[in-house]
C-alpha positions in Angstrom: 12.5 43.8 -3.7 13.3 41.9 -0.8 16.0 41.2 0.7 18.5 38.1 1.1 17.0 37.1 4.3 13.7 37.3 3.8 14.0 35.5 0.6 16.1 32.7 2.5 13.1 32.7 5.2 10.5 31.7 2.8 12.8 29.0 0.8 14.1 27.2 3.7 11.3 27.9 6.2 8.2 28.3 4.3 9.1 25.4 2.2 9.2 23.3 5.8 5.6 24.3 6.4 4.6 23.6 3.1 6.0 20.4 3.1 4.8 19.3 6.7 1.5 20.3 5.7 1.7 17.5 2.9 3.2 15.3 4.9 0.7 14.9 7.3 -2.0 15.0 4.5 -0.3 12.4 3.1 0.4 10.5 6.5 -3.7 10.6 7.3 -4.7 9.4 3.8 -2.3 6.3 4.3 -3.3 6.2 7.7 -7.5 6.7 7.2 -7.4 5.0 4.5 -6.0 2.2 5.6 -3.4 2.2 2.0 -1.5 -1.3 2.2 -0.7 -1.2 -1.5 3.4 0.1 -1.7 2.0 1.7 -5.1 -0.3 3.2 -3.9 1.9 4.4 -0.7 4.7 5.7 -3.2 2.0 8.0 -4.9 1.3 9.5 -1.8 4.5 9.8 -0.3 6.4 11.5 -3.7 3.7 14.5 -3.3 5.3 15.6 -0.7 8.5 15.3 -2.0 8.1 17.2 -5.2 6.0 20.1 -3.3 9.1 20.3 -1.4 10.4 21.8 -4.1 7.7 23.1 -6.1 6.9 25.2 -2.6 10.1 26.7 -2.3 10.2 28.1 -6.3 6.6 29.1 -5.4 7.7 31.0 -2.2 10.4 32.9 -4.1 8.0 35.1 -6.8 10.5 37.3 -9.0 13.5 34.9 -8.6 11.5 31.6 -9.1 14.1 30.8 -11.9 17.0 31.7 -10.2 15.6 30.1 -7.1 14.8 26.8 -9.7 18.3 26.9 -11.4 20.2 27.2 -7.2 18.8 23.9 -6.3 19.0 21.6 -9.3 22.1 22.5 -9.8 23.2 22.0 -5.9 21.2 19.1 -6.7 23.1 17.6 -9.0 26.4 18.7 -7.2 24.9 16.4 -4.8 24.1 13.5 -7.1 27.3 13.3 -8.8 29.2 12.8 -5.0 26.8 10.0 -4.4 27.6 8.7 -7.8 31.0 8.7 -7.3 30.5 7.4 -3.5 28.6 4.4 -5.2 30.8 3.8 -8.1 34.2 3.6 -5.7 32.0 1.2 -3.6 30.7 -0.7 -6.5 34.0 -1.2 -8.1 35.6 -2.4 -4.7 32.7 -5.1 -3.4 33.2 -6.3 -7.3 36.9 -6.6 -7.0 36.8 -7.9 -3.6 33.5 -10.4 -3.5 34.2 -13.5 -5.2 31.8 -15.7 -7.6 29.9 -18.6 -6.0 28.7 -21.6 -8.3 26.4 -22.6 -5.6 24.7 -19.3 -4.8 25.0 -18.6 -9.1 22.6 -21.6 -10.1 19.6 -20.7 -7.5 19.7 -16.6 -9.1 19.7 -18.6 -12.6 16.8 -20.8 -11.3 14.9 -18.2 -10.0 15.3 -15.1 -12.8 12.7 -17.7 -14.8 9.8 -16.6 -12.5 10.9 -13.8 -12.3 11.0 -13.3 -16.0 14.6 -11.4 -16.1 18.3 -11.6 -17.0 20.1 -14.1 -14.4 22.4 -11.3 -12.5 25.8 -12.1 -11.2 25.8 -13.5 -7.6 28.7 -12.4 -5.3 29.7 -13.7 -2.1 32.0 -10.9 0.3 34.0 -11.9 2.9 34.0 -8.3 4.4 32.5 -7.5 8.2 30.7 -4.4 6.6 28.4 -6.0 3.8 24.6 -6.6 4.1 22.7 -8.2 1.2 22.1 -5.9 -1.5 22.0 -5.3 -5.6 24.0 -3.4 -7.2 23.7 -1.6 -10.8 21.3 -0.8 -13.3 22.6 -1.5 -16.9 24.1 -4.9 -15.8 23.3 -5.7 -12.2 24.9 -8.2 -9.6 24.3 -9.4 -5.8 26.0 -9.3 -3.2 25.6 -11.5 -0.3 27.7 -11.5 2.6 29.4 -15.1 4.0 28.8 -14.7 7.2 25.6 -14.0 7.1 25.3 -16.9 4.6 26.2 -19.3 7.2 23.8 -18.8 9.2 20.3 -19.1 6.3 18.9 -22.1 6.0 18.7 -22.8 1.8 14.9 -22.0 1.6 15.3 -18.8 3.4 18.4 -18.3 1.0 16.3 -18.5 -2.3 13.9 -16.3 -0.7 16.4 -13.3 0.0 17.7 -13.7 -3.1 14.4 -13.4 -4.5 13.7 -10.1 -2.9 17.1 -8.5 -4.2 16.0 -10.0 -7.8 12.5 -8.3 -7.5 14.8 -5.3 -6.9 15.6 -5.8 -10.7 11.9 -6.6 -12.2 10.1 -3.9 -10.6 13.7 -1.5 -11.6 13.8 -0.4 -8.0 17.4 0.8 -8.3 16.5 3.2 -11.1 13.6 4.5 -8.6 16.3 5.2 -5.6 18.4 7.3 -8.2 15.4 9.5 -8.7 14.1 9.6 -5.8 17.7 10.5 -4.4 18.0 13.6 -6.9 14.2 14.6 -6.1 15.8 15.0 -2.1 18.8 17.1 -3.0 15.8 19.5 -4.9 15.2 20.0 -1.5 18.3 20.3 0.8 17.6 21.7 4.0 14.4 20.4 4.4 14.0 17.9 6.8 10.3 17.2 6.5 11.6 15.9 2.3 13.9 13.6 3.9 11.2 12.0 6.0 9.1 11.4 2.6 12.2 10.2 0.9 12.5 7.6 3.8 9.1 6.3 3.2 9.2 6.4 -0.6 12.2 4.1 0.0 10.1 2.1 2.5 7.4 1.6 -0.1 10.0 0.2 -2.5 11.3 -2.9 -0.1 7.8 -3.5 0.7 7.4 -3.7 -2.6 9.8 -6.3 -3.1 8.7 -7.6 -0.2 5.2 -8.3 -1.7 6.8 -9.6 -5.1 8.6 -11.8 -3.3 6.0 -13.9 -1.3 3.6 -13.5 -5.1 6.5 -16.1 -6.5 8.0 -18.0 -3.5 4.2 -18.4 -1.5 5.9 -18.4 1.7 5.9 -15.0 4.2 6.6 -16.5 7.0 9.5 -17.4 6.2 10.7 -13.8 4.7 9.6 -12.3 7.8 12.2 -14.8 9.1 14.6 -14.1 6.8 14.4 -10.3 7.4 14.9 -10.9 11.5 17.9 -12.9 10.7 18.8 -9.8 9.0 18.6 -7.1 11.0 20.1 -9.1 13.7 23.3 -9.6 11.2 23.2 -5.5 11.0 22.6 -4.9 14.1 25.7 -6.8 15.0 27.3 -4.8 12.1 26.5 -1.6 13.8 28.0 -2.7 17.3 30.9 -3.1 16.2 30.5 0.3 15.0 30.7 0.0 11.4 27.9 1.3 9.4 26.5 -2.0 7.1 27.2 -1.2 3.2 24.3 -0.1 1.1 23.4 1.8 4.3 26.2 4.2 3.8 24.7 5.0 0.2 20.9 4.0 1.1 19.1 3.7 3.8 17.3 0.6 3.3 18.6 -1.6 6.4 16.8 0.7 8.4 13.4 -0.6 7.0 14.1 -3.6 8.6 11.3 -3.6 11.4 9.2 -1.9 10.0 9.0 -4.4 6.7 9.2 -7.4 9.4 5.9 -5.8 11.5 4.1 -5.0 7.9 4.6 -9.2 6.9 2.8 -9.7 10.7 -0.1 -7.9 10.5 -3.6 -8.6 9.4 -6.4 -6.9 7.1 -8.7 -5.9 9.5 -12.5 -5.4 8.2 -13.4 -1.8 8.1 -16.0 0.0 10.2 -18.7 2.7 10.0 -16.7 5.1 11.4 -13.0 4.5 9.4 -15.6 5.4 6.7 -17.1 8.5 8.2 -13.4 9.6 8.6 -12.6 8.9 5.1 -15.5 11.1 4.0 -14.1 13.6 6.5 -10.9 14.1 5.1 -11.9 13.8 1.4 -13.7 17.2 2.1 -10.3 18.5 4.3 -8.0 17.9 1.2 -10.8 20.5 -0.7 -10.7 23.1 1.6 -7.4 22.7 2.0 -7.0 23.2 -1.6 -9.1 26.2 -1.1 -7.0 27.9 1.0 -3.8 27.5 -0.9 -1.4 27.3 1.7 1.4 28.8 -0.3 -0.7 32.1 -0.8 -1.9 32.4 2.7 2.1 32.1 3.3 3.1 34.8 1.3 0.1 37.0 3.0 1.3 36.4 6.5 5.3 37.2 5.8 6.0 39.1 3.2 
């Protein structure tokens, strides 16, 4: 029977290496194929996150069930911690924030083209709050008062549409599922990178839906720049913006702004050739079966 140190080496170091291989492939697929679709990016980057857990289990032959149980148990503990933290913040914000008839009227109007029930709209005076949507069954939107004073009505409507797009796309539920998958691969920094890319895809998906509804990509980009400036000021004061403490949506703002300003370029013959080479490389990679190679080298 293998020693405990050998098992830990495989399920930690080996899993990181396997996840890194799949992450590189995912990044190449997104880059070479110019995969701009948030749904496509989401599917591609979901593979390394799932593969991180699968590799960890497969790299421990003879202990697959035990390792799987341990990983799931640890993930549930971490997820329980996140849920408690989330519920505490949710209750605190709902108590601290105030309703706004003006904001609620806009939300009620915007809910119609998105075909969703009108969520509650609250205004917070906290200097740590950034715009976000919370709640799965009964969602609500919280907007910081200090940011509202800097937005025009057009920018406010675009920002609210983005937050409501999360509700339409059920992104809040997806973020909890992704958080559980990330916890399954604890001690794996590469899996955390894939998790970040998946969250970015969700944000960009809501950006696209916002543009489809409002027809104002320029206004959305300008609004995101104001939100980024606001979040930066909060961070400089030594505070972590909410919801950055429970998700990292704010950290993707620069990337989202750049994506809105990126024009689609016609693909050249070289790109097509690279795609063919990449497809061939995928088949070669699958045939090599990296998990078996790892076990053969280090067992």
